[in-house]
C-alpha positions as CSV (number, residue, x, y, z in Angstrom):
1,M,45.4,-39.8,95.7
2,W,46.2,-38.5,92.1
3,I,43.1,-39.3,89.8
4,P,44.6,-39.1,86.0
5,P,42.4,-36.6,84.3
6,D,41.9,-39.2,81.4
7,L,40.6,-41.6,84.1
8,A,38.1,-39.1,85.3
9,E,37.1,-37.7,81.5
10,T,36.0,-41.4,81.2
11,V,33.7,-41.3,84.1
12,A,32.1,-38.1,82.9
13,A,32.1,-39.5,79.3
14,I,30.0,-42.4,80.9
15,V,27.6,-40.5,82.5
16,D,27.0,-37.9,79.9
17,E,26.7,-40.2,77.4
18,G,24.6,-42.8,79.3
19,S,26.6,-46.3,78.7
20,L,30.2,-47.2,77.9
21,D,29.5,-47.6,74.4
22,G,28.3,-44.0,74.2
23,A,31.3,-43.0,76.3
24,A,33.5,-44.8,73.6
25,R,32.3,-42.8,70.4
26,A,32.5,-39.6,72.4
27,L,35.8,-40.2,73.3
28,R,37.1,-42.2,69.9
29,I,38.4,-45.1,71.8
30,T,36.9,-48.9,71.7
31,P,34.6,-49.5,74.7
32,S,36.9,-52.3,75.8
33,A,39.0,-49.5,76.8
34,V,36.5,-47.4,78.6
35,S,35.5,-50.7,80.5
36,Q,39.3,-50.9,81.5
37,R,39.8,-47.5,82.4
38,L,36.5,-47.8,84.7
39,R,37.7,-50.5,86.4
40,A,41.5,-49.3,86.7
41,L,40.1,-46.1,88.2
42,E,37.6,-48.0,90.7
43,G,40.4,-50.4,91.7
44,Q,42.7,-47.4,92.3
45,L,40.0,-45.8,94.5
46,G,38.5,-49.1,95.6
47,R,35.1,-47.7,94.9
48,V,32.2,-48.5,92.5
49,L,32.0,-45.3,90.5
50,V,29.4,-46.2,88.0
51,V,25.9,-47.7,88.4
52,R,25.6,-49.8,84.9
53,S,22.0,-49.3,84.9
54,K,20.1,-47.5,81.4
55,P,21.5,-44.5,81.4
56,A,24.8,-45.6,83.6
57,R,24.9,-43.1,86.4
58,A,27.3,-42.2,88.9
59,T,27.7,-43.1,92.5
60,E,28.2,-41.0,95.5
61,A,31.8,-41.5,95.0
62,G,31.4,-41.1,91.2
63,A,30.0,-37.8,91.3
64,V,33.0,-36.2,93.3
65,V,35.2,-38.1,90.3
66,L,32.5,-36.3,88.1
67,R,32.9,-33.3,89.6
68,L,36.8,-33.2,89.4
69,A,36.4,-34.0,85.3
70,R,34.8,-31.1,84.4
71,Q,37.1,-28.8,86.8
72,Y,39.9,-30.7,84.4
73,A,38.2,-30.0,81.2
74,L,37.2,-26.3,82.4
75,L,40.7,-25.4,83.6
76,R,42.7,-27.3,80.6
77,H,40.1,-25.3,77.8
78,D,41.0,-21.8,79.7
79,A,45.0,-22.8,79.6
80,G,44.4,-23.8,76.0
81,V,42.5,-20.5,75.1
82,A,45.4,-18.7,77.1
83,L,48.3,-19.9,75.6
84,G,46.7,-20.0,72.2
85,L,46.5,-24.2,71.5
86,E,42.7,-24.6,71.2
87,G,39.9,-22.3,70.0
88,P,37.2,-21.3,72.6
89,G,34.5,-23.4,71.0
90,R,35.6,-27.0,72.4
91,M,34.3,-26.3,75.7
92,R,31.3,-27.8,76.7
93,V,29.4,-25.8,80.0
94,P,26.8,-27.6,81.5
95,I,24.2,-25.2,83.8
96,A,21.4,-26.0,85.7
97,V,18.6,-23.0,85.5
98,N,14.7,-23.3,86.7
99,S,11.9,-23.3,84.3
100,D,10.6,-19.6,84.3
101,S,14.0,-18.2,84.5
102,L,14.6,-20.2,81.4
103,A,11.7,-19.0,79.8
104,T,12.0,-15.4,80.7
105,W,15.4,-14.0,81.0
106,F,17.9,-16.6,81.0
107,L,18.4,-17.6,77.6
108,P,18.6,-13.5,76.6
109,A,21.7,-13.3,79.3
110,L,23.6,-15.9,77.3
111,Q,23.1,-14.5,74.2
112,R,26.5,-12.6,74.4
113,I,28.5,-15.8,75.8
114,A,27.0,-17.7,72.7
115,H,28.0,-15.1,70.5
116,T,31.7,-14.0,71.8
117,H,33.0,-17.8,73.2
118,D,31.2,-20.1,70.9
119,V,30.7,-22.5,74.2
120,A,28.8,-25.4,73.5
121,L,26.0,-24.6,76.4
122,E,23.9,-27.4,77.8
123,L,21.0,-26.6,80.0
124,H,19.5,-28.9,82.2
125,R,16.0,-27.5,83.5
126,D,14.8,-28.5,87.0
127,D,12.6,-26.6,89.8
128,Q,14.6,-23.9,91.5
129,D,14.6,-25.9,95.2
130,H,16.5,-29.0,93.0
131,T,19.0,-26.9,90.9
132,A,21.5,-26.9,93.2
133,A,21.6,-30.9,93.8
134,L,22.7,-31.2,90.2
135,L,25.8,-28.8,91.2
136,E,26.3,-30.6,94.0
137,G,26.7,-34.1,92.1
138,G,29.1,-32.9,89.2
139,T,26.5,-33.0,86.7
140,V,26.6,-28.8,86.0
141,T,29.1,-26.5,86.2
142,A,26.9,-23.9,87.7
143,A,23.1,-23.5,88.9
144,V,20.4,-21.1,89.0
145,T,19.0,-21.8,92.6
146,S,16.9,-21.1,95.6
147,Q,19.6,-22.5,97.7
148,R,21.6,-19.3,99.5
149,D,24.0,-21.3,101.3
150,P,27.0,-22.2,99.0
151,I,28.1,-25.8,98.3
152,A,31.0,-27.2,98.9
153,G,33.3,-26.1,96.4
154,C,31.1,-22.9,95.2
155,T,30.6,-19.3,95.2
156,V,27.4,-17.6,95.6
157,T,26.2,-14.4,94.0
158,G,22.3,-13.0,94.4
159,L,20.4,-12.4,91.5
160,G,17.3,-11.0,92.8
161,A,13.9,-12.8,93.3
162,T,11.1,-13.8,91.7
163,V,7.7,-12.3,91.9
164,Y,4.6,-14.7,91.6
165,H,1.2,-13.1,91.3
166,P,-2.1,-15.1,92.0
167,V,-3.8,-15.4,88.5
168,A,-6.8,-16.8,87.0
169,S,-9.2,-16.4,84.0
170,P,-12.1,-14.1,84.2
171,G,-14.2,-17.1,83.1
172,F,-12.4,-19.2,85.8
173,V,-13.1,-17.0,88.5
174,A,-16.8,-16.5,87.6
175,R,-17.3,-20.1,88.0
176,W,-15.2,-20.9,91.2
177,L,-14.4,-17.5,93.0
178,P,-17.5,-15.4,92.5
179,G,-17.3,-14.2,95.8
180,G,-13.6,-13.6,95.9
181,A,-10.7,-16.3,96.8
182,T,-11.9,-17.2,100.3
183,P,-10.7,-20.2,102.2
184,A,-13.9,-22.1,101.9
185,A,-13.7,-21.1,97.7
186,L,-10.0,-22.2,97.6
187,A,-10.2,-25.4,98.8
188,E,-12.7,-26.4,95.9
189,A,-11.4,-24.5,92.8
190,P,-8.7,-26.2,90.5
191,V,-5.0,-25.5,90.8
192,V,-2.2,-25.4,87.8
193,D,1.1,-27.1,89.7
194,Y,3.9,-27.1,87.2
195,D,4.5,-31.0,88.7
196,R,4.5,-32.9,91.8
197,T,7.8,-31.2,92.9
198,D,6.3,-27.9,92.9
199,D,4.8,-26.6,96.3
200,L,4.5,-22.8,95.4
201,Q,1.0,-23.1,94.8
202,T,0.4,-25.2,98.1
203,R,2.6,-22.2,100.4
204,W,0.3,-19.7,98.9
205,L,-3.0,-21.7,100.0
206,I,-1.8,-22.3,103.3
207,A,-0.9,-18.3,103.5
208,C,-4.3,-17.7,102.6
209,G,-5.8,-19.9,105.1
210,A,-7.2,-22.7,102.6
211,D,-6.8,-26.6,103.2
212,P,-4.2,-27.1,100.2
213,S,-4.9,-30.8,100.2
214,R,-8.7,-30.6,99.1
215,P,-8.3,-28.7,95.4
216,P,-8.3,-31.0,92.4
217,R,-4.9,-30.6,90.4
218,H,-3.8,-29.8,87.1
219,Y,0.1,-30.8,86.4
220,V,1.9,-28.8,83.6
221,P,5.6,-29.2,83.2
222,A,6.6,-26.7,81.0
223,S,6.7,-22.8,81.7
224,E,5.2,-21.6,78.9
225,D,2.8,-24.2,78.7
226,Y,1.8,-23.7,82.5
227,A,1.3,-19.9,81.7
228,T,-1.3,-21.3,78.6
229,A,-3.1,-23.5,80.8
230,V,-3.7,-20.7,83.2
231,R,-4.8,-18.2,80.8
232,L,-7.4,-20.9,79.4
233,G,-9.1,-21.5,82.8
234,F,-7.9,-24.7,83.6
235,G,-7.2,-23.5,87.0
236,W,-6.1,-20.5,89.0
237,G,-1.8,-20.4,89.1
238,L,1.0,-17.9,90.2
239,L,3.0,-16.6,87.4
240,P,5.5,-14.0,87.2
241,P,4.8,-10.6,85.8
242,L,7.0,-11.5,82.6
243,Q,4.3,-14.2,82.0
244,A,1.2,-12.8,83.1
245,Q,1.5,-8.9,82.8
246,A,0.6,-8.4,79.1
247,A,-3.0,-11.0,79.6
248,L,-3.6,-8.9,82.6
249,D,-3.6,-5.5,80.4
250,E,-5.9,-7.5,77.8
251,G,-8.1,-8.9,80.4
252,R,-7.6,-12.4,79.5
253,L,-6.1,-12.7,83.3
254,V,-7.4,-11.1,86.7
255,R,-5.2,-11.1,90.0
256,L,-6.7,-13.0,92.6
257,D,-6.9,-11.6,96.3
258,G,-3.9,-12.5,98.2
259,P,-0.1,-12.1,98.8
260,A,2.5,-12.2,95.9
261,M,5.0,-15.2,96.7
262,R,8.8,-13.7,96.3
263,V,11.5,-16.5,95.2
264,P,14.9,-15.3,95.9
265,L,17.5,-16.7,93.1
266,Y,21.2,-17.1,93.6
267,W,24.0,-18.2,91.5
268,Q,26.1,-20.7,92.3
269,Q,29.1,-21.9,90.2
270,W,32.7,-23.7,91.3
271,N,34.8,-21.8,92.8
272,L,37.5,-21.8,90.2
273,R,39.6,-19.1,88.8
274,S,38.4,-19.2,85.0
275,P,38.2,-16.2,82.8
276,L,34.8,-18.6,80.8
277,L,32.7,-19.2,84.0
278,E,33.8,-15.6,85.2
279,D,32.0,-14.0,81.9
280,I,29.2,-16.0,82.0
281,R,28.4,-15.0,85.9
282,A,28.6,-11.4,84.9
283,A,26.4,-12.0,82.1
284,V,23.8,-13.9,84.0
285,V,24.2,-11.6,86.9
286,E,23.5,-8.4,84.9
287,A,20.4,-9.8,82.9
288,A,18.8,-11.3,86.2
289,R,19.3,-7.6,88.7
290,A,17.5,-6.1,85.2
291,A,14.4,-8.5,85.1
292,L,14.2,-9.4,88.7
293,E,13.2,-7.6,91.8
294,P,15.7,-6.8,94.5
295,A,16.0,-9.7,97.2
């Protein structure tokens, strides 16, 4: 069944803008026209595509149409640029990336893309274990993810591994871990987690033989603020070298006994022959392989 590009675009605009009124402003049509387009496509497909919540969100069927709309837009953009019919700056590219990559190597990777293509980049920040869901749901066109298996319709490229080291401030160690990071001491020492979906510190505690249900936990859901909380002695945490090494060299952090944690990262993007997507992929892979350890 053929889905007209303008109707698919309308679904994407509703989801992106969060409402029919917002979609109307983005598409420069009336809210009534947006509603009519949505009803027409839902009637054609026989399925509800958008939940009229605040903000509006795509249903499972709507996510399929959303992915199609993103692909229409990308292919239309590439064709327009190749034919000299439009400038490269008209394409919005949503990308999902985990917080630690975003705080360290990812933005420099996109610097050349921003200068040469003048695209509108929209970055969605989430845990590396959850960014793939944004790609699968059509919210983004590409993602830095810990998921190795390709999502349907996507290609996968290995980026390397982020290595996290257990660290804490000297004052924290003196108070909570004076005899070292033993299982008994770790069961009482406060820990800093990124958020409630972050299980990296939990996995490290298990690897050390400590009960992960016992330590008090702080939640600091921003990468740089997380590192600051660890440096200030709120608790111990796992940090990559790019965020920890300067403080380790200056003595503001010390490394705890116990294993480092390796998190392999992958780049997944739609399997489309798009010069723009390929340039973004090449820039991300080059930067990642310079910043990360081989997986």
